[in-house]
C-alpha positions as a printed Julia matrix, in Angstrom:
194×3 Matrix{Float64}:
   0.0     0.0     0.0
   2.84    2.38    0.9
   4.5     1.62   -2.46
   1.26    2.44   -4.31
   1.03    5.8    -2.51
   4.62    6.57   -3.58
   3.75    5.85   -7.22
   0.59    7.98   -7.04
   2.57   10.8    -5.39
   5.22   10.67   -8.11
   2.55   10.79  -10.84
   0.9    13.78   -9.14
   4.23   15.65   -9.08
   4.62   15.09  -12.83
   1.17   16.59  -13.51
   1.71   19.66  -11.33
   2.35   23.04  -12.96
   3.08   26.1   -10.82
  -0.07   28.15  -10.18
   1.53   31.33  -11.56
   2.53   29.67  -14.84
   0.58   30.7   -17.93
   1.33   28.57  -20.98
  -0.16   29.5   -24.36
   0.33   26.69  -26.89
  -1.31   26.39  -30.29
  -2.65   29.96  -30.36
  -4.26   31.06  -33.64
  -6.33   34.13  -32.76
  -6.13   37.14  -30.46
  -9.22   39.23  -29.74
  -8.82   42.72  -28.27
 -11.68   44.76  -26.82
 -11.79   47.85  -24.61
 -12.02   47.3   -20.87
 -14.81   49.91  -20.84
 -17.16   51.21  -23.58
 -15.22   53.66  -25.76
 -13.47   53.85  -29.1
 -11.0    51.02  -29.63
  -7.6    52.28  -30.75
  -4.5    50.1   -31.17
  -1.21   51.35  -32.57
   0.39   47.91  -32.77
  -0.14   44.37  -31.52
   2.86   42.03  -31.32
   2.64   38.33  -30.44
   6.02   36.61  -30.22
   6.67   32.89  -30.3
   9.62   31.31  -28.49
  11.74   31.73  -31.62
  11.34   35.55  -31.25
   9.12   35.79  -34.35
   6.19   38.22  -34.25
   3.56   35.79  -35.56
   0.86   38.5   -35.57
   2.72   40.78  -38.01
   1.24   41.05  -41.48
   4.75   40.48  -42.85
   4.67   37.04  -41.15
   1.17   36.08  -42.29
  -0.95   37.76  -39.6
  -4.38   39.05  -40.63
  -6.34   41.73  -38.76
 -10.06   42.47  -38.83
 -12.15   44.83  -36.76
 -15.72   45.6   -35.81
 -15.72   48.98  -37.56
 -13.35   51.59  -38.98
 -13.39   55.29  -38.05
 -11.68   56.44  -41.26
 -10.13   54.9   -44.36
  -6.65   55.37  -42.93
  -7.34   53.79  -39.52
  -8.0    50.24  -40.73
  -7.31   47.06  -38.69
  -4.18   46.24  -40.71
  -2.51   49.3   -39.13
  -2.37   47.31  -35.86
  -0.04   44.67  -37.33
   2.03   46.65  -39.86
   5.15   46.97  -37.67
   4.67   50.67  -36.94
   4.33   51.46  -33.23
   4.07   55.25  -33.78
   0.63   55.62  -32.23
  -0.35   58.86  -33.97
  -3.83   58.78  -35.47
  -3.07   61.63  -37.86
   0.0    59.86  -39.25
  -2.07   56.85  -40.36
  -0.41   54.54  -37.84
  -3.26   53.14  -35.72
  -6.44   51.11  -35.94
  -9.39   53.16  -34.7
 -12.96   51.87  -34.45
 -15.94   53.9   -35.64
 -18.09   52.94  -32.69
 -17.48   53.74  -29.07
 -19.55   51.0   -27.49
 -18.84   47.68  -25.85
 -19.09   45.7   -29.1
 -15.9    47.06  -30.69
 -13.1    44.55  -31.31
  -9.85   43.87  -33.12
  -9.14   40.26  -34.15
  -5.72   39.09  -35.28
  -5.33   35.6   -36.72
  -2.1    33.75  -37.54
  -0.61   30.29  -38.0
  -0.67   28.17  -34.81
   2.08   29.22  -32.4
   3.27   28.81  -28.82
   3.42   32.35  -27.5
   6.14   33.79  -25.27
   4.67   37.32  -25.04
   1.95   39.66  -26.22
   2.42   43.43  -26.4
   0.0    46.19  -27.32
   1.11   49.71  -28.14
  -1.44   52.42  -27.43
  -2.16   55.79  -28.97
   0.44   58.5   -28.35
  -1.1    61.74  -29.68
  -4.19   61.81  -27.43
  -6.85   59.81  -25.64
  -4.46   57.39  -23.93
  -7.02   56.74  -21.18
  -8.81   54.46  -23.66
  -5.86   52.08  -23.91
  -6.86   49.52  -21.29
  -7.64   46.33  -23.18
  -9.33   42.99  -22.57
  -7.4    40.31  -24.43
  -8.49   36.76  -25.21
  -6.29   34.21  -27.01
  -7.89   31.23  -28.76
  -6.68   28.03  -30.41
  -7.92   26.69  -33.76
 -10.83   24.88  -32.07
 -12.03   28.16  -30.51
 -11.02   27.22  -26.97
  -9.77   30.04  -24.75
  -6.06   29.71  -23.95
  -5.69   33.0   -22.08
  -7.93   35.83  -20.96
  -6.76   38.96  -19.17
  -6.05   42.67  -19.43
  -3.22   44.64  -20.94
  -2.72   48.22  -19.81
  -1.14   50.36  -22.55
  -2.24   53.7   -21.09
   1.46   54.48  -20.7
   1.86   53.64  -24.4
   2.9    49.97  -24.12
   1.61   46.99  -22.18
   3.02   43.46  -22.23
   2.11   40.08  -20.81
   4.59   37.19  -20.88
   3.9    33.47  -20.99
   5.85   30.45  -19.8
   7.16   27.71  -22.03
   5.39   24.37  -21.85
   7.12   22.26  -19.22
   8.65   19.29  -21.02
  11.18   17.21  -19.1
  14.66   16.85  -20.57
  15.6    13.38  -21.92
  17.82   12.77  -18.87
  14.86   13.55  -16.59
  12.67   11.11  -18.5
  15.35    8.42  -18.12
  15.57    9.05  -14.36
  11.77    8.91  -14.0
  11.54    5.63  -15.93
  14.4     4.17  -13.88
  12.69    5.35  -10.67
   9.39    3.76  -11.61
  11.27    0.58  -12.52
  12.94    0.51   -9.09
   9.61    1.15   -7.35
   8.04   -1.73   -9.3
  11.01   -4.0    -8.57
  10.83   -3.23   -4.84
   7.08   -3.81   -4.74
   7.42   -7.11   -6.59
  10.25   -8.24   -4.3
   8.2    -7.31   -1.22
   5.21   -9.32   -2.51
   7.47  -12.3    -3.2
   8.9   -12.1     0.36
   5.37  -11.99    1.88
   4.26  -14.99   -0.21
   7.11  -17.2     1.11
């Protein structure tokens, strides 16, 4: 019985991930909305994978769409064009036409494991609007992360942990450990049977 508890305890340790860890694997879509009803304005959204590639950038295949557009030069693609300028009058931001709770910016990209997400806010005025709700989805539509990013000081970033995958040497030690536990249990049963 004691041996079985040891095996169960070891298996539980393998399944444990620190409570503070946030792992975002297989992300394909980021949805940004305002934290309160107002115009949605985003100068730039950057989503980096663990290879330091901005997977959200239009240059890397990212595609942006929005709920509405305030003017022909404030389209959703401005949020993933690589320009973090943040000046509405220099054609560098996405700006929604509506100022209600239904405004959104969606960015889709090839599936990626994310290391960080940054949003750059507007710099020429109205920075109080730049508190965002962010939701990250996988291809099946499941939520991988949901939280807020505060870019009211022009940039806000959230970082994610890498998926915890044991090194090959750790796997070998675990297998050897389970083998020893099994050997000891079998030997103990054989001794009791005699």
